NUKELUM-431443 format. One line per 8 residues: number of its first residue (from 1); their letters; for each residue x, y, z of N, C-alpha, C, O. Coordinates in steps of 0.2 Angstrom, whole numbers. Example, Ala and Ser with C-alpha at 12.3 -4.5 7.8 and 13.67 -1.06 7.14 Angstrom:
BEGIN
1	as	66,-28,39,62,-22,39,66,-16,39,71,-17,42 ~ 64,-11,35,68,-5,36,64,0,39,67,6,40
REM end
This chain:
BEGIN
1	mtidlrsd	232,-331,-17,229,-337,-13,231,-343,-16,231,-344,-22 ~ 233,-346,-12,238,-353,-14,231,-359,-14,228,-360,-9 ~ 230,-362,-20,226,-368,-21,230,-374,-20,233,-376,-25 ~ 232,-377,-16,236,-384,-18,230,-391,-16,227,-392,-11 ~ 231,-394,-21,226,-398,-22,232,-406,-24,230,-411,-26 ~ 238,-405,-22,242,-411,-23,239,-417,-20,241,-422,-23 ~ 236,-417,-15,234,-423,-10,229,-420,-5,229,-414,-4 ~ 226,-424,-3,221,-423,3,226,-424,10,223,-425,16
9	tvtkptqg	231,-424,10,237,-425,16,239,-417,17,242,-415,22 ~ 237,-412,12,240,-406,15,235,-403,19,236,-397,20 ~ 230,-405,22,227,-400,26,229,-400,33,233,-403,36 ~ 226,-394,36,230,-391,43,222,-394,47,217,-396,43 ~ 224,-394,54,218,-397,59,215,-391,59,218,-385,59 ~ 208,-392,59,202,-386,59,203,-384,68,206,-387,73 ~ 200,-378,69,200,-377,76,196,-381,81,198,-382,86 ~ 191,-383,78,188,-389,83,192,-393,83,194,-394,89
17	mleaimna	196,-397,78,202,-401,80,208,-399,84,211,-403,88 ~ 209,-394,84,215,-391,88,213,-391,95,216,-394,99 ~ 208,-389,96,204,-388,102,204,-394,106,207,-395,111 ~ 202,-399,103,201,-408,104,209,-410,106,211,-413,111 ~ 214,-408,101,221,-411,103,223,-407,108,225,-410,113 ~ 222,-400,110,224,-398,117,220,-399,123,221,-396,128 ~ 216,-403,122,212,-406,128,213,-413,130,210,-415,136 ~ 216,-417,125,216,-423,125,220,-426,133,225,-422,136
25	kvgddvyk	217,-433,135,219,-436,142,224,-440,138,223,-443,132 ~ 230,-440,140,236,-444,137,240,-448,144,239,-447,150 ~ 244,-453,138,249,-457,144,255,-461,139,257,-458,134 ~ 257,-465,141,261,-467,138,259,-474,134,258,-479,136 ~ 258,-472,127,255,-478,124,258,-484,122,256,-490,119 ~ 265,-483,123,270,-490,122,268,-494,130,267,-500,129 ~ 266,-493,136,264,-495,140,256,-497,139,252,-501,142 ~ 253,-495,134,245,-495,133,242,-491,137,237,-493,138
33	edptvnel	244,-486,140,243,-482,144,239,-475,143,237,-471,148 ~ 239,-474,137,237,-468,134,227,-470,132,225,-473,128 ~ 224,-466,137,217,-466,137,213,-464,129,208,-466,127 ~ 218,-460,127,213,-458,120,216,-462,115,211,-464,111 ~ 221,-463,114,224,-471,110,220,-476,110,218,-479,104 ~ 217,-478,116,214,-485,118,206,-481,116,203,-485,112 ~ 204,-477,118,197,-476,114,197,-476,107,193,-479,104 ~ 202,-472,104,201,-471,96,201,-479,93,197,-480,88
41	earlasmf	206,-483,97,206,-490,95,202,-496,95,202,-501,92 ~ 197,-493,102,192,-496,104,185,-495,99,181,-499,98 ~ 185,-490,97,180,-486,93,179,-489,86,174,-493,84 ~ 186,-488,83,188,-491,77,186,-498,76,184,-499,70 ~ 186,-501,80,188,-510,79,180,-511,80,177,-515,77 ~ 177,-508,85,169,-509,86,164,-506,79,159,-508,77 ~ 169,-500,76,163,-498,70,164,-504,65,159,-504,61 ~ 169,-508,64,171,-513,59,169,-519,62,171,-524,59
49	gkeealff	166,-521,67,165,-526,71,171,-532,71,171,-538,70 ~ 175,-529,73,182,-533,73,184,-532,82,181,-529,86 ~ 189,-537,84,192,-537,90,198,-532,92,199,-531,98 ~ 201,-529,88,206,-526,90,208,-520,85,207,-521,79 ~ 211,-515,87,215,-510,82,221,-507,85,221,-506,91 ~ 227,-506,82,232,-503,84,234,-496,81,235,-496,74 ~ 236,-491,84,236,-484,82,245,-484,78,249,-487,81 ~ 246,-482,72,251,-481,69,252,-475,67,247,-471,67
57	psgsmanq	259,-472,65,261,-465,64,259,-465,58,255,-460,56 ~ 259,-469,53,258,-469,45,252,-475,42,250,-480,45 ~ 250,-474,37,247,-478,33,252,-484,29,250,-489,27 ~ 258,-482,27,261,-487,25,264,-491,30,265,-497,29 ~ 267,-489,36,269,-493,41,262,-498,44,263,-504,46 ~ 255,-495,43,251,-500,44,251,-506,40,251,-512,42 ~ 251,-503,34,250,-508,28,257,-513,29,256,-519,28 ~ 262,-513,29,268,-515,30,268,-520,37,271,-525,36
65	aaiklhtq	264,-518,42,263,-523,48,257,-527,46,257,-533,47 ~ 255,-525,43,248,-532,40,250,-536,36,248,-542,36 ~ 255,-535,31,259,-538,25,263,-544,30,264,-550,28 ~ 267,-542,38,270,-545,41,267,-551,45,271,-556,45 ~ 260,-549,47,256,-553,51,253,-558,46,252,-563,49 ~ 252,-556,40,249,-562,37,254,-567,31,252,-571,27 ~ 260,-565,32,266,-569,28,272,-572,30,275,-571,36 ~ 274,-576,26,282,-579,30,287,-576,24,284,-575,19
73	pgeqlicd	294,-575,26,297,-573,21,298,-577,15,300,-583,17 ~ 298,-577,9,298,-582,3,292,-581,0,291,-583,-6 ~ 288,-578,3,279,-580,2,277,-574,-3,281,-569,-2 ~ 273,-574,-6,270,-569,-12,264,-568,-10,261,-572,-7 ~ 261,-560,-11,255,-558,-13,253,-556,-18,257,-555,-23 ~ 246,-555,-18,244,-553,-23,241,-546,-24,235,-546,-21 ~ 242,-541,-27,239,-535,-28,238,-532,-36,241,-535,-40 ~ 234,-527,-36,236,-524,-44,241,-520,-44,242,-516,-39
81	kwahvyny	244,-521,-51,251,-515,-53,251,-510,-51,257,-507,-51 ~ 244,-507,-48,244,-499,-46,245,-498,-38,245,-493,-35 ~ 244,-504,-36,243,-504,-29,248,-499,-25,253,-498,-28 ~ 247,-496,-19,249,-492,-15,256,-497,-11,262,-495,-11 ~ 254,-503,-9,258,-507,-6,263,-509,-12,269,-511,-9 ~ 263,-509,-16,268,-511,-22,273,-504,-23,279,-504,-21 ~ 267,-499,-26,272,-493,-29,274,-487,-25,278,-483,-26 ~ 270,-487,-18,273,-480,-15,275,-482,-7,274,-478,-2
89	egggasfn	277,-488,-6,280,-490,1,286,-491,1,288,-493,6 ~ 289,-490,-3,297,-489,-3,299,-497,-3,304,-499,1 ~ 296,-501,-7,300,-509,-7,300,-511,0,305,-515,2 ~ 295,-509,4,293,-512,9,291,-519,12,290,-521,17 ~ 289,-520,7,285,-529,6,292,-534,6,293,-539,10 ~ 295,-533,2,301,-536,1,307,-533,6,312,-537,6 ~ 307,-528,10,312,-527,15,312,-529,22,316,-530,26 ~ 304,-528,23,302,-529,28,299,-536,29,301,-539,34
97	sgvscklv	295,-539,26,293,-546,25,295,-550,22,292,-555,23 ~ 300,-550,17,304,-554,13,299,-557,9,300,-563,7 ~ 294,-554,7,290,-558,0,289,-553,-6,290,-547,-6 ~ 287,-557,-10,286,-552,-18,278,-552,-18,274,-555,-14 ~ 278,-547,-23,272,-545,-26,270,-548,-33,273,-547,-38 ~ 264,-551,-33,262,-553,-39,258,-548,-43,253,-546,-39 ~ 257,-544,-48,255,-540,-50,251,-541,-55,254,-544,-60 ~ 245,-539,-54,239,-540,-58,236,-534,-62,236,-528,-59
105	nghrgmit	234,-534,-67,233,-530,-72,225,-529,-72,221,-531,-77 ~ 223,-524,-67,216,-524,-64,215,-518,-70,218,-516,-75 ~ 209,-516,-67,205,-509,-70,206,-504,-65,203,-504,-59 ~ 210,-499,-67,209,-493,-62,211,-493,-55,209,-490,-50 ~ 216,-499,-55,219,-500,-47,215,-507,-44,216,-509,-39 ~ 210,-509,-48,205,-515,-44,205,-520,-49,205,-521,-55 ~ 205,-524,-44,205,-532,-48,201,-536,-46,198,-535,-41 ~ 199,-542,-50,193,-548,-50,194,-553,-46,200,-554,-44
113	aqqveeni	189,-556,-42,189,-562,-41,193,-569,-46,197,-573,-43 ~ 192,-568,-52,195,-573,-56,200,-571,-58,203,-576,-60 ~ 204,-566,-58,211,-563,-59,214,-566,-52,220,-568,-53 ~ 212,-566,-45,216,-568,-40,215,-575,-40,220,-578,-38 ~ 210,-578,-43,212,-585,-44,216,-587,-49,219,-592,-48 ~ 217,-583,-55,220,-585,-59,228,-584,-57,232,-588,-60 ~ 230,-578,-51,236,-579,-50,240,-581,-45,245,-579,-43 ~ 235,-587,-42,237,-591,-37,242,-596,-38,241,-601,-42
121	nppdfyhs	248,-596,-35,253,-600,-36,251,-608,-33,248,-608,-28 ~ 252,-612,-38,251,-620,-35,254,-621,-28,260,-621,-28 ~ 251,-623,-22,253,-623,-17,260,-629,-17,265,-630,-13 ~ 258,-634,-23,262,-639,-19,269,-640,-26,272,-645,-27 ~ 270,-633,-30,274,-632,-33,280,-627,-31,281,-622,-33 ~ 284,-631,-27,288,-627,-23,294,-623,-26,298,-620,-23 ~ 293,-624,-32,297,-619,-36,296,-611,-37,300,-607,-39 ~ 289,-612,-35,286,-605,-34,284,-601,-28,283,-604,-23
129	pltslvcl	285,-595,-28,282,-593,-22,277,-595,-18,273,-596,-22 ~ 275,-596,-13,267,-598,-9,265,-591,-8,267,-586,-6 ~ 258,-592,-12,254,-587,-13,252,-587,-5,251,-592,-1 ~ 251,-582,-2,248,-581,6,243,-574,5,238,-575,9 ~ 242,-571,3,240,-564,3,237,-561,-3,240,-561,-8 ~ 232,-558,-2,229,-553,-8,228,-545,-3,228,-544,3 ~ 229,-542,-8,229,-534,-5,224,-532,-9,224,-534,-15 ~ 220,-527,-7,216,-524,-11,217,-515,-8,220,-513,-3
137	enttnkgg	214,-513,-13,213,-504,-9,209,-501,-12,209,-500,-18 ~ 205,-498,-9,198,-493,-9,198,-488,-5,198,-489,1 ~ 198,-482,-8,198,-482,-15,206,-483,-18,210,-485,-15 ~ 205,-482,-24,211,-484,-27,215,-476,-30,212,-472,-33 ~ 221,-476,-27,225,-469,-28,227,-468,-36,225,-463,-39 ~ 231,-473,-39,232,-472,-44,227,-473,-49,228,-472,-55 ~ 221,-476,-47,216,-477,-51,211,-472,-51,205,-472,-53 ~ 214,-465,-48,210,-460,-48,202,-460,-44,197,-458,-47
145	gacydfee	203,-463,-38,198,-463,-31,192,-467,-33,186,-466,-32 ~ 194,-473,-38,188,-478,-39,187,-482,-33,191,-483,-29 ~ 182,-484,-34,178,-487,-29,176,-494,-31,173,-494,-37 ~ 177,-500,-28,177,-506,-29,169,-508,-29,165,-505,-26 ~ 166,-513,-34,160,-514,-32,159,-518,-26,160,-524,-28 ~ 157,-520,-19,157,-524,-14,156,-532,-17,158,-537,-14 ~ 152,-531,-21,149,-538,-23,156,-541,-26,156,-547,-23 ~ 160,-540,-29,166,-541,-32,172,-543,-25,176,-548,-25
153	itkiravc	171,-538,-21,177,-540,-15,173,-547,-12,177,-552,-11 ~ 167,-547,-10,165,-554,-9,167,-560,-11,169,-565,-8 ~ 167,-559,-20,169,-566,-23,175,-567,-22,177,-573,-22 ~ 180,-561,-21,187,-560,-19,187,-565,-12,192,-569,-11 ~ 184,-563,-7,183,-568,0,182,-573,-1,185,-577,3 ~ 177,-576,-5,178,-583,-5,183,-586,-10,184,-592,-10 ~ 187,-582,-14,193,-587,-17,196,-588,-13,197,-594,-11 ~ 199,-581,-8,204,-583,-2,203,-588,2,207,-591,5
161	dthglglh	196,-589,3,193,-594,8,194,-602,5,197,-607,8 ~ 193,-602,-1,194,-607,-3,202,-610,-4,204,-616,-3 ~ 205,-605,-5,214,-606,-5,217,-604,1,223,-605,1 ~ 214,-601,7,217,-602,13,222,-596,13,228,-595,16 ~ 219,-591,9,222,-584,8,221,-579,15,215,-579,19 ~ 226,-575,16,222,-569,19,219,-563,14,220,-563,8 ~ 216,-559,17,213,-554,14,215,-548,17,214,-548,23 ~ 218,-542,14,221,-537,19,217,-530,14,218,-531,8
169	ldgarlfn	213,-524,16,212,-519,15,217,-513,17,218,-511,22 ~ 219,-510,11,222,-505,11,217,-498,10,217,-495,5 ~ 213,-497,16,207,-493,16,209,-484,18,206,-479,20 ~ 216,-483,16,217,-475,15,213,-472,15,212,-468,20 ~ 207,-471,9,202,-467,8,197,-470,9,192,-468,6 ~ 196,-475,12,190,-482,12,184,-476,14,179,-475,10 ~ 184,-471,19,179,-469,21,175,-463,15,170,-459,15 ~ 179,-463,10,177,-459,2,173,-465,0,167,-465,-1
177	alvakget	175,-471,-1,170,-475,-4,166,-477,-1,161,-479,-4 ~ 164,-476,7,160,-477,10,154,-474,7,149,-476,4 ~ 156,-467,10,151,-462,9,148,-461,1,142,-458,0 ~ 153,-463,-5,150,-463,-11,145,-468,-13,141,-467,-17 ~ 147,-475,-9,144,-480,-10,138,-481,-9,134,-482,-12 ~ 137,-478,-2,132,-478,3,135,-487,7,131,-491,10 ~ 139,-487,7,142,-495,13,143,-493,18,143,-487,21 ~ 144,-500,22,144,-498,30,151,-502,31,153,-507,28
185	tqqygevf	154,-499,37,159,-501,40,160,-509,41,165,-512,40 ~ 155,-510,43,151,-517,46,152,-523,41,155,-528,43 ~ 151,-520,34,151,-524,29,159,-526,27,161,-532,26 ~ 163,-520,28,170,-522,25,173,-527,32,178,-530,31 ~ 170,-526,37,174,-529,43,172,-537,42,176,-541,44 ~ 167,-538,40,164,-544,39,169,-548,33,169,-554,33 ~ 172,-545,30,174,-548,24,182,-548,23,186,-552,20 ~ 184,-543,26,192,-543,26,194,-545,33,191,-544,39
193	dtisicls	202,-550,33,206,-549,39,208,-545,42,207,-545,48 ~ 210,-540,40,213,-533,42,213,-528,37,214,-529,31 ~ 211,-523,39,210,-516,36,214,-510,39,214,-509,45 ~ 218,-506,35,220,-501,37,216,-494,36,214,-493,31 ~ 215,-490,40,211,-485,40,216,-478,42,219,-477,47 ~ 217,-475,35,221,-468,37,217,-463,39,211,-462,37 ~ 220,-458,43,216,-452,47,217,-445,43,214,-439,43 ~ 223,-446,41,226,-439,38,226,-437,32,230,-433,29
201	kglgtplg	221,-442,28,218,-439,21,213,-436,22,213,-430,24 ~ 207,-439,19,201,-435,18,199,-434,25,194,-429,25 ~ 201,-436,31,198,-435,37,201,-430,41,198,-428,46 ~ 209,-427,37,210,-422,40,214,-420,45,216,-414,47 ~ 218,-428,49,220,-426,55,228,-425,53,229,-425,47 ~ 233,-423,57,241,-422,56,243,-428,54,246,-429,49 ~ 242,-434,57,245,-440,58,241,-445,59,235,-444,61 ~ 243,-451,58,239,-458,60,236,-463,56,232,-461,52
209	svligdaa	237,-469,56,232,-473,55,231,-479,60,234,-480,65 ~ 225,-483,59,224,-488,62,223,-493,59,220,-493,54 ~ 226,-499,61,227,-507,57,221,-510,63,221,-509,69 ~ 216,-513,59,211,-517,62,209,-523,60,206,-523,55 ~ 209,-529,65,208,-535,63,205,-539,70,202,-536,75 ~ 206,-545,70,201,-550,75,209,-552,79,215,-552,76 ~ 207,-554,85,211,-555,89,218,-559,87,223,-559,89 ~ 216,-564,83,221,-569,81,226,-568,76,231,-572,75
217	imknamrv	225,-563,72,229,-560,66,233,-554,70,239,-553,69 ~ 229,-550,74,233,-545,77,236,-546,84,238,-542,88 ~ 237,-553,86,241,-554,92,248,-552,92,251,-550,97 ~ 251,-551,85,258,-551,86,259,-542,83,265,-540,80 ~ 254,-539,83,254,-533,80,258,-527,84,261,-523,80 ~ 259,-527,89,261,-524,93,269,-524,93,273,-519,94 ~ 272,-531,92,278,-532,91,280,-531,84,286,-529,84 ~ 277,-531,79,278,-530,72,277,-521,73,279,-519,67
225	rkvlgggm	276,-517,76,275,-510,76,282,-507,79,285,-502,77 ~ 283,-512,85,289,-510,88,296,-511,84,300,-507,84 ~ 295,-517,79,301,-518,75,303,-513,70,309,-511,70 ~ 296,-510,67,296,-505,62,298,-499,65,298,-494,62 ~ 299,-500,72,300,-491,74,293,-487,75,292,-481,75 ~ 288,-490,77,283,-487,76,279,-486,85,273,-484,85 ~ 282,-486,88,279,-485,95,281,-479,98,286,-477,98 ~ 275,-476,100,274,-469,102,273,-468,109,271,-473,111
233	rqigfmaa	274,-463,112,272,-462,119,267,-456,119,262,-458,116 ~ 265,-449,122,260,-448,122,255,-445,115,252,-439,114 ~ 255,-451,113,252,-450,105,244,-448,105,241,-445,100 ~ 241,-448,110,234,-447,113,231,-440,109,225,-439,107 ~ 236,-436,109,234,-429,106,232,-429,98,228,-426,96 ~ 236,-434,94,235,-437,88,228,-441,88,223,-441,84 ~ 229,-445,92,221,-449,92,216,-445,94,210,-447,93 ~ 216,-440,97,209,-435,99,208,-432,91,203,-431,89
241	agiyaldh	213,-430,88,211,-428,81,208,-433,78,202,-432,76 ~ 210,-439,78,206,-445,75,200,-446,76,196,-448,72 ~ 197,-445,84,192,-445,85,187,-440,83,181,-441,82 ~ 191,-434,82,185,-427,83,185,-428,74,182,-424,71 ~ 189,-432,69,189,-432,63,181,-438,63,176,-437,60 ~ 183,-443,65,177,-447,66,170,-443,66,166,-444,61 ~ 169,-440,72,163,-436,74,161,-431,67,156,-431,63 ~ 166,-427,66,163,-421,60,167,-421,54,168,-415,51
249	hidrlted	170,-426,51,173,-425,45,172,-432,40,175,-432,34 ~ 167,-436,42,165,-440,37,160,-439,32,160,-439,25 ~ 155,-436,36,148,-435,31,152,-428,26,150,-429,20 ~ 155,-424,27,157,-418,23,163,-420,18,166,-416,16 ~ 163,-427,17,168,-430,12,163,-429,5,166,-429,0 ~ 156,-429,5,151,-429,-1,154,-421,-4,152,-420,-10 ~ 157,-415,0,156,-409,-4,165,-410,-8,166,-407,-13 ~ 169,-416,-5,176,-415,-10,173,-419,-16,175,-417,-21
257	hkrakels	168,-424,-16,167,-427,-21,163,-424,-26,162,-427,-32 ~ 159,-418,-24,154,-416,-29,159,-409,-32,157,-405,-37 ~ 164,-407,-28,170,-402,-32,173,-405,-36,173,-402,-41 ~ 177,-412,-33,180,-414,-39,176,-417,-46,179,-419,-51 ~ 170,-419,-44,166,-420,-51,164,-413,-56,163,-414,-62 ~ 163,-408,-52,164,-402,-55,168,-400,-59,167,-399,-65 ~ 174,-401,-54,181,-399,-58,184,-405,-67,187,-403,-72 ~ 180,-410,-65,181,-413,-71,177,-413,-76,179,-414,-82
265	evlknqsy	171,-410,-74,166,-408,-80,170,-401,-84,171,-401,-90 ~ 172,-397,-79,177,-392,-83,183,-393,-87,184,-391,-92 ~ 187,-396,-84,191,-399,-88,189,-403,-96,192,-401,-102 ~ 185,-407,-95,183,-412,-100,181,-406,-107,181,-408,-113 ~ 179,-400,-105,177,-395,-109,183,-390,-113,182,-387,-118 ~ 188,-390,-110,195,-388,-111,198,-390,-118,199,-396,-119 ~ 200,-386,-123,204,-388,-128,210,-391,-127,213,-393,-132 ~ 214,-390,-120,220,-392,-121,219,-400,-116,224,-404,-114
273	vqevepve	214,-401,-115,213,-408,-111,211,-415,-117,206,-414,-121 ~ 215,-420,-116,214,-426,-121,208,-430,-117,203,-433,-119 ~ 210,-431,-111,205,-436,-108,204,-435,-100,210,-435,-97 ~ 199,-434,-97,197,-435,-90,196,-442,-88,191,-445,-91 ~ 198,-444,-84,196,-452,-82,189,-449,-77,189,-444,-74 ~ 185,-456,-77,179,-456,-72,180,-453,-64,184,-456,-60 ~ 176,-448,-63,178,-446,-56,171,-450,-51,165,-450,-52 ~ 174,-453,-46,168,-455,-40,170,-452,-34,165,-451,-30
281	tnivifyl	177,-451,-32,178,-448,-25,181,-440,-25,178,-435,-27 ~ 186,-440,-23,189,-433,-22,196,-434,-26,201,-432,-24 ~ 196,-437,-32,202,-436,-36,199,-437,-42,194,-440,-45 ~ 204,-432,-45,203,-430,-53,209,-433,-57,215,-432,-55 ~ 209,-436,-62,216,-439,-64,214,-437,-73,208,-439,-75 ~ 218,-433,-77,218,-430,-82,223,-430,-86,228,-427,-85 ~ 222,-431,-93,229,-431,-98,229,-424,-101,223,-422,-102 ~ 235,-420,-104,234,-416,-110,235,-419,-113,236,-425,-113
289	kpeinenq	233,-413,-120,233,-416,-128,241,-417,-128,244,-413,-124 ~ 245,-421,-132,250,-421,-134,255,-415,-137,261,-416,-137 ~ 252,-411,-139,255,-405,-141,255,-399,-136,257,-394,-136 ~ 252,-403,-131,253,-396,-125,259,-399,-121,260,-405,-120 ~ 263,-393,-119,268,-394,-114,267,-396,-108,263,-391,-106 ~ 269,-400,-104,268,-403,-98,269,-399,-94,265,-395,-93 ~ 276,-398,-92,281,-393,-90,278,-386,-88,277,-383,-83 ~ 276,-384,-95,275,-376,-95,266,-375,-94,264,-369,-92
297	fmnslask	262,-382,-94,256,-381,-91,257,-381,-84,254,-376,-81 ~ 261,-384,-80,262,-385,-72,265,-380,-70,263,-378,-64 ~ 270,-376,-73,273,-369,-72,268,-365,-70,267,-362,-65 ~ 264,-365,-77,258,-359,-77,253,-359,-71,250,-354,-69 ~ 252,-365,-69,246,-367,-63,250,-364,-57,247,-361,-53 ~ 256,-365,-56,261,-364,-51,261,-355,-50,261,-352,-45 ~ 262,-354,-56,262,-345,-56,255,-342,-53,255,-337,-49 ~ 250,-345,-55,244,-342,-53,242,-344,-45,238,-341,-41
305	gvrisdmg	247,-350,-43,245,-351,-36,242,-359,-35,239,-361,-30 ~ 243,-362,-40,239,-367,-40,244,-374,-40,249,-373,-44 ~ 244,-378,-37,248,-383,-37,244,-389,-35,240,-390,-31 ~ 246,-395,-41,243,-402,-43,247,-406,-44,253,-404,-44 ~ 246,-412,-44,252,-417,-44,253,-421,-51,249,-423,-55 ~ 259,-421,-52,261,-425,-60,264,-432,-57,269,-433,-54 ~ 260,-437,-60,260,-442,-57,265,-447,-63,265,-453,-61 ~ 267,-445,-68,271,-448,-73,268,-451,-79,262,-454,-78
313	qgklrivt	269,-451,-83,266,-454,-90,261,-449,-93,256,-451,-95 ~ 262,-443,-92,257,-438,-92,251,-438,-89,246,-436,-92 ~ 250,-442,-82,245,-442,-80,246,-437,-74,251,-436,-70 ~ 239,-433,-74,241,-426,-68,234,-428,-66,229,-431,-68 ~ 237,-426,-58,231,-429,-53,228,-422,-49,231,-417,-49 ~ 222,-422,-46,221,-415,-42,216,-420,-37,212,-425,-39 ~ 217,-417,-30,211,-421,-25,211,-414,-21,214,-410,-20 ~ 203,-415,-20,200,-410,-17,201,-412,-9,205,-417,-7
321	hldytetm	199,-409,-4,200,-410,2,196,-404,7,192,-400,5 ~ 197,-405,13,196,-403,19,194,-394,18,190,-390,18 ~ 202,-393,16,205,-385,15,203,-382,11,205,-376,11 ~ 199,-385,4,199,-383,-2,191,-379,-2,186,-382,-2 ~ 192,-372,-1,184,-369,1,181,-369,-7,183,-372,-12 ~ 176,-366,-7,171,-365,-13,171,-357,-15,167,-355,-18 ~ 177,-354,-12,180,-346,-15,187,-349,-19,188,-347,-25 ~ 191,-355,-16,196,-358,-20,191,-362,-28,193,-361,-34
329	hdrlkelf	187,-365,-26,183,-369,-31,182,-365,-37,185,-366,-42 ~ 179,-359,-36,177,-355,-40,182,-352,-44,181,-350,-50 ~ 187,-351,-40,193,-346,-44,197,-352,-48,200,-351,-53 ~ 197,-358,-46,201,-363,-51,196,-366,-56,199,-369,-61 ~ 190,-365,-56,187,-367,-62,187,-360,-67,185,-361,-73 ~ 188,-354,-66,189,-349,-71,195,-350,-72,196,-349,-78 ~ 201,-352,-68,208,-351,-71,209,-358,-77,213,-359,-82 ~ 205,-363,-75,204,-369,-80,202,-366,-88,205,-367,-93
337	iem	195,-362,-87,193,-360,-93,198,-355,-96,199,-354,-102 ~ 201,-352,-92,204,-345,-94,211,-347,-99,213,-343,-103 ~ 215,-354,-98,221,-357,-97,221,-357,-107,226,-359,-110
REM end
């Protein structure tokens, strides 16, 4: 039995999702003639109270398109030092949009309104880049699935309004946050200008992200997607997977969260573990004691059919997901105790 917990992106479509894919009505989405894509976009736009949505092949492309829509070359965005848009998108902010990132030393990947205020460059000081955008991430990846306090987000919105800044949410795992915190899509739609939603993580589809926003900011989204190479044809097969996931895979995220918390409790009691970060959703980050050889530990797990992620600097990550069964869960808890 292989237990792959490197990411929630390793899942395979369920039987129900495969049937939805096979039965999808499709057309050419570059002509906006794919009815299933159109249905998915309209549904997500409505869920968040926005006017438009656009399907992208990946979350990175959706985020990069959002940055391009919000900024001009030479400008600067503000984000946490661990933000996905800075750390895991290949330098796309500078390559695609010609903007730099002002990195903020937040807490577990989350920044405060005060920190945003402190990091805005004076707009009349032409020696520094013009600050034009703030990017938040919820839940935070490198922050171990941490969830923002929504009240802090509203304070950040107020700062952005005062200074005329755009506000984008990398919501790759937003539904994990919504389920964990009892929040709504409408709340997020009211405060963010643009939101990217990933369908291929906790929701379990093979691919796809959707960028959501009002008509004014989204008017050039199709053009930007084209420039980035994201135009697709009969992609309704994947949009059908997304619709199925929205119908069947949101509420079940609580199972992933429960299992992640149980794993964290087991790890806390093991002699080889130095620290386990707080667990709110489906990500567990832990550190081995200095005397434990990290490579040997990872190899030992691999020899037992267990795969987890090494994020560097001693940080190990487990991500629970749709394909992680109760049988696997019981076995992994036993292995951690036996090691």
